[in-house]
N, C-alpha and C positions, 0 to 999 in steps of 0.2 A: 280203907283209906289209901290213896296214893298221894305222896309228896313227890312235887318235882320242880324244878328251876326253870321258869321262863324269863329271858331277857334278864336275868341276873336276880330275879325276885323267886322266892319259894311260894308255891301254891299248893293246895290241896284240895282233891277231888273225892266224893264220896260215893261217886256213881260207879257201875259196874264197866262192863265191857264196852266203854266208848273209845272211838279213835282219838287220837290227838287232836286231828282238825276238829273234832264236834267239841272238844272241851275248850280250845284255842278261840273258837268263833262263840260258841253258845255261853260258855262261863265266864271266860276271862274278856270277852268284847274285843279281841285281836281279829278282826276281819282283813287283814291284809293276805292271809293265805286264803284261797278260795277252793270251794268244792267244784271240778268240772268233772272228769270223767269216773272218779271213784274207783279206778284201777291202776293207777302210777303210770298212766301214759301221757298226761296233759301238761304235767309239772306245775299247774296253777296253785297246789297246795305245797310249794317246796319251803321248808324250814331247814334249818341247821341243826343237827342232833350231835353234840360232841363235835361240834366244827364241819360236820360234813352234811351236803345237802342231801335230804331225803325226803319223800312224800309223806307227808303228815295224815293223809287218808287210809294209807296202809300201815300206820303205827298203832298199836294199842296204847292208850295213855298211862296205862299201868306200866307198860313195859319202859317208860321214860324215868321212873322212878329212881333216883340217883345219877340221872343224866342232865346235861344241859341244853336246854332248848333255846334256839334264837330264831325269832321270826323277823319279817322285812321291816316291821316298825322298829326292831333294835337295829338290824343290818345296814338300813339305808342310812343311819347316823354315824357309821363307823367310817375311817377313811376310805376304805376300798369299796365300801358301798355308796359314799357320796361320787367317788369316780365313776361308778357303773351307773348312777342315776344321772349325772352330769352329761355322761357321753351318750346316754339314751336322750335325753332332751335335745343336745346340740345335734345330733344327726336326724332328728325327727322320727325317732324310732318307736313311736307311741301311736296306737290308734285307739281302739276301744278301750285299751289300758287292762282288761281282764287277766292277761297273761303276763304283765309286767311284772308284779311284785316276785311272782316266781322265777322270772328270767333274772331279776336282781339278785335275789338270794341264791340261786343257782352259780350265776356267774362269780359273784364275790366269794361263794365258797370255795368253787374251782381254783382261783386265782390265789386265793389266801393260803390253800393246803398244798397247792403244787400237785393236784391230782392228774392222773394220766388223761391225755388229749385236751386239757383245758377247755377253750370255749367251744369246741366242735362236742365234748360231753355236755357241758351246760345246755348247750342248744338242743341236741338230739333228744334231751328230756322234757322238753317245753314247747308246747304245740301253740302257735300263733296263728289264727285264721284270718288275720288281717294284712300283716305287712309284707308276706311273702320272704320275711328273714334277711332280706337284702341290706335293709339299713340297720336291723340289729345287730347283725354281723359287723357291720361297717363301725357302728359304735362300740362294740368290745375290743375290736383290733386297735383302738386308739388308748386302752387303758395300759398302763404300766403292770407288768406281770412279773417283776423280780423280787416283790416283797412276799414274806411269808409271816403269817401269824402262828403263834403257838397252837397246837392242839388241845383242846379241852378234853382231859381225860379224867372223868369221874364214873367210869364203868362200874356199874354194882355187879360184883361177883360175890354174892354171899349164900351161896346153895351148892351143897356137895353132891357129887354125883350119885352115890348111894343113896341119898334122901329122894332124888327125883326118880331112880329107878325103882325105889320101893313105892312110891306113890303112883307110878305107871302100873305097877304090878298089881296094886290094891285096887284100882279105881279105874276100869275100862273107859269111863265116861270123860276123863281127862285129855286134853288136847295138847300135845307138845307143841310149842311154838318157838322159833328164831326170829329170822327176818319177817315173817308172815306175810311176804310180798305176793304170794299165790294162795295162802290159806284165807286170807280175808276176803280176796276177790271170789274164791270158790264159794264163800259162805255169803256172798252178796250182802256184806256187812250187817247181815242180821245175828247179832252176837249177844243178845239178851240172855240167852239161856245156855250159852256157851261156857265151858269152864277150861281155861289155858294153864299150862305150866310154862312159864317163861325161861326158855333153856340158856338166855343170854345172861343169866344170873349164875350159871355153873362156874365154880372156882377152881376148876383144875387147869391151869395153865395150857396144857398139851391140847386141849378141846379147841382152843382158839389160835394155834400157830401152825406154820408148815414146817415139817422137820426133814432134813436130807441126810442120808446115810449110803453107805456103799450098796444097801439093797436098794435103795430108791427113795421116794417121796412118800410121807405120811401126813395127810393134810385133816386137820382137825375138822370136826362137824360145824363148828360157829365161825369159820375161816368165811370170810365174805368173797365175792366176785372181785371186789376193788382189792382186797389182800391179795388174791392171785394175780390180778394185773400187775401189782407192785413188787411181785416177788422173784429176786434173781433166779433162785433154784427153780422155780417153776419154769422160767424162761429158757433155762439151759436143757434142763430134763424132758420137759414135756410142752413145746412152745405151741403144740396145736390146742392145748387147753387155755392158753394166751389167746390163741386166735378166737376160740369159742367164747371165751369171756368178754371180748370186746363186742360180741354180739348180741350180748344178753340186754335186753332191757335198755334203761337209762342209766346215767352215774346215779341218780337218786335211788334206783332199784338195787343197782350194783352195790351200793354203799352198806346195805342191809341185808340184802337177799344172800343164802348161802348156799355153798355148792351140795350139802347133805340134803338141805331142802329140795334142791332141784332134783337131787336123787330119789328122795321119798315121794314126792310128787308123782314121779313114775309117767310123765308125759311122754308119748311117741315121739312128740317134736322135741323133747328137752334137749337143748343145745349141749349141757353138760354131759348128759347121758351118752351123746354120740362120740363126743372126743374121750371120754373115759372108757367106753367099750373098746374103741381103737388101741387104747393104751392097756388093754386087759386087766382093769382095776379089781380088786378085792376089797371087800367092806369088814370092817371090824364092828360086830354087833354086840352090845352089851346088854344083860339082864342082871337084877339083883342077884340071881343064884349062879350064873355062868357067863362066858363068854365065847363067841362063836367067830367064824370066819366065812365068809360066802361070797363066790363071783357076782360081779355086778350082772353078767348074762342069767345067774340063777335067781338073783334077788328079784329083779323086775319080771312079774309073772304076767302081765297084761297093761292095758290102758288104765292108768291109777292104781294098779295093783302090784303089791309087792309080797315078800315072804315074811314081812316084818311081823313077829308075834306079840301078843299082849305083854307089856312090860319091858319092850325091847327099845333101845335107841341106837343109832347109828353113831359109833364113837370114834371112827376112824376110816379115812378113805386112804386105801395101798396101793401106790402106783409102783411096781416094780421097775428095776432098772431097764431101760430101753436098749435096743440096739445102738451103737454109736459108730461114728466114723463118717469121713466125708462122702460115703454112698449111701447114707441113711438120711431120710427125710420124713417130715411130717406135715401133715395138710388137713387143714379143715376148711369148709365152705360150707355156708346155709344159702338156699335161694328163699325169698319171701317177697311180698307185695312193696317191699320198700327197703330202704338201705338202713334204718334205724329203727328200734324198737318192732322189729317184725318178730311174728311166729313163724318158723320154717314150714315152707311147702315141702322142700326137701333138704337133707343135710347131708354131708358126709365127712367122716373123721378116716384118716390113714395114716398108718406107718409103714414106710416100704424101704427096701434095701436093694438097690441095682447096683449089680457088678458087669461091667462091660456088657450093658445093655440088657442083662438078663435078670429077672426078678428073683432075688435069693430069700427074700423075708416080706412078709406082707400080712397086716391086719387091716380089715375093712370093718367100717360100721355106718349103716344108713339111719338117718332118723325121719320120721314122718311118711315113712312106706309100709309099715307094718305096725302090729300091736305094741310092739317094743324096739329097742333098736336092733337092725337086723346086720348081724354080721357075716352073713352069705359065705357060708363054708364052701360049697360046690364052686361058686365064683373064684373065692381064694384060691381052692386046691388047684383048679385049671390054670391060673396065672404063675403060679410058683414054678419056676424054672422055665418061663415062656420069655421069649424076646418082647420088647414093646412095638409092635406093628399092626397095621391096618386089619391083617385077617385075625390076629389073636385077640384083638380088642372087639371086633365083631361077635367072634364066638364066646368071649367073655360076655357080652352083652345079651347073648340068649340065655346063657345060664342065669346072669343077674334078674332078666325081666320074670323067670320062673320063680326065684327065689323070694323075690319082694312081693308084697301084698298090701298096695295102696288102696284107698278107698275113694269114694267121691264125698266131698263135704262141702262146706261153706268158703273154705280157704283155696281149694282146688279141686282137680279132678284126678280120676285114677290114671286116664292115659297121660296128662301133662306130666304128673309125678314119675310115670313110669320111663318117660322120655328125658327127662331132667336127670334122674338118676343115672341113665347110660351115659348122657354127656359128661356128668360130673366124673364119673370113674374115669373117662376117656382122658377127658382134658387134665385131670389131676396127675395121671400115668405120663400122659406125653410132655408136660412140662418139666418132668424128670430125665427126660431122653437129653 
């Protein structure tokens, strides 16, 4: 049985692995949140979880126990919600109306919490097939944004790490889940026979925070993409990770999706993997009987494959202190089919130090051009100590196309990916001259 609070009322459900959206619509009769894509792309199912916009189709109902859920039925009657609805009506920003509840909730949540990028983030996570967004954007820009409402903090932290590790070691059938933004899509919502261990219940504070020291940054496995975007230490020490975070999915997904989940998914196109590979990250991995460290490069063994053993969890992401100074730059860029919510066709992360036009330090990582992030040691070795000029860039490109191994798939072609990788490298280095 799961007890959770929806629109200020406590409800219970006895069903198994239902999504929050299924419970809202089928059990509680709250039909404002819609089922659109089922993958966290359209935003039609947006609700507020502890005040933050999320996709209800990607949230297990059982994971909301101890949390506060607000749907459009509630939000539309708040001061901010009424302002959003009034603005949408005045601007004529509604046609079929299927997407409108999600837009109202996302916009109200972004304004209320002052989350990064405001209405841009609200709209990038909500698909409208009718209006072309012009009138929606016009409506949202008329809404006052200076107000803030207190964040509802009801997070359930009632599980010890030692208990979680012992469960995982004893039962290989249990699936650890945090944000679930990839896991639920991967299982295509076929959740009936699955058994999950909700890691968001872990009560060790270090697992959900970002710590900064003289050695660098330690990012807990429950830190979300939104946490990263809002963190001053990450902005100062690892700005390319901030740039990568901005490109990850939508605000609704970033509010619950975790960096550790992005690592464990081990997608060759994973934005976090590219940024972290360029930063030379190590992982802290815990088992009930031991703790070990492993470089990210060794941890990712292939598409969707890692070195994680039975009973192990990622418990820390360790970013060592990066080179500093006016001559040091960090760079991240991805190329996809669109500017928001895009899976990479090619991506590049880079940390580079250039003195007097000569490359003194360089770490590269390319995504979606091989079975895992490609650090291209031969290309890197060639460029070190070299001036950034056309002959050297052309020679580096020759090494690069031999080191990467892109494929043809439904997102792009091998030829296109090779050409884009070459251009990304050249453009990145030339902008630092």
